[in-house]
C-alpha positions, -999 to +999 in steps of 0.1 A: -002+001+001+013+036-011+016+061+017+000+095+014+035+111+006+041+085-023+007+094-036+013+131-036+045+126-052+027+106-079+001+134-084+029+161-086+047+141-114+012+135-131+006+174-130+039+181-144+034+158-173+001+172-180+016+209-178+042+196-204+016+182-225-003+215-225+030+235-233+034+213-265+001+217-275+004+255-274+036+255-291+024+234-319-014+247-322-020+257-358+012+239-371-002+203-373+005+202-409+038+216-407+052+201-375+076+172-376+091+162-343+129+168-346+158+150-333+191+158-326+199+134-354+180+158-376+207+175-394+205+213-401+213+222-436+228+256-447+214+270-482+245+258-501+238+222-488+202+224-499+211+239-532+236+208-538+212+183-529+186+199-551+210+202-578+201+242-582+215+273-572+218+289-538+195+318-552+169+293-561+168+280-525+166+317-511+138+322-535+118+291-522+128+302-486+116+337-494+081+327-508+077+305-481+077+270-495+105+259-476+104+268-438+138+274-422+152+289-393+179+313-384+210+303-364+237+328-377+223+321-410+194+306-426+192+268-418+167+240-431+163+209-410+169+178-433+136+165-422+119+196-437+136+194-469+122+155-472+088+167-463+092+195-488+102+170-516+072+149-508+048+177-509+057+194-541+067+163-560+055+168-594+050+205-593+069+232-610+080+259-585+095+281-609+081+317-614+055+332-592+028+303-596+028+267-584+020+245-615+011+209-613+035+190-640+012+170-663 
């Protein structure tokens, strides 16, 4: 049988977990379609890294960033999570992203 102190400790831990879940919900609210949990194994790529992987120019990558097609963060310079690049490639597979309009390639 658990003592009152042990039960209080368990309830306190449950409340901390509930608070953490609430914080995560608030951080991700409205971002369900964009949010991919990152891990420390998720590499941060530079604009040059992405350009090399996409076989395009750094200016083209910056255009994708500025138009909002490819989400990024700034830590010194623009960085793109590797998982974000994978999601981007999956979402826009079969589309022409050159120019101002997104067009499905027929």
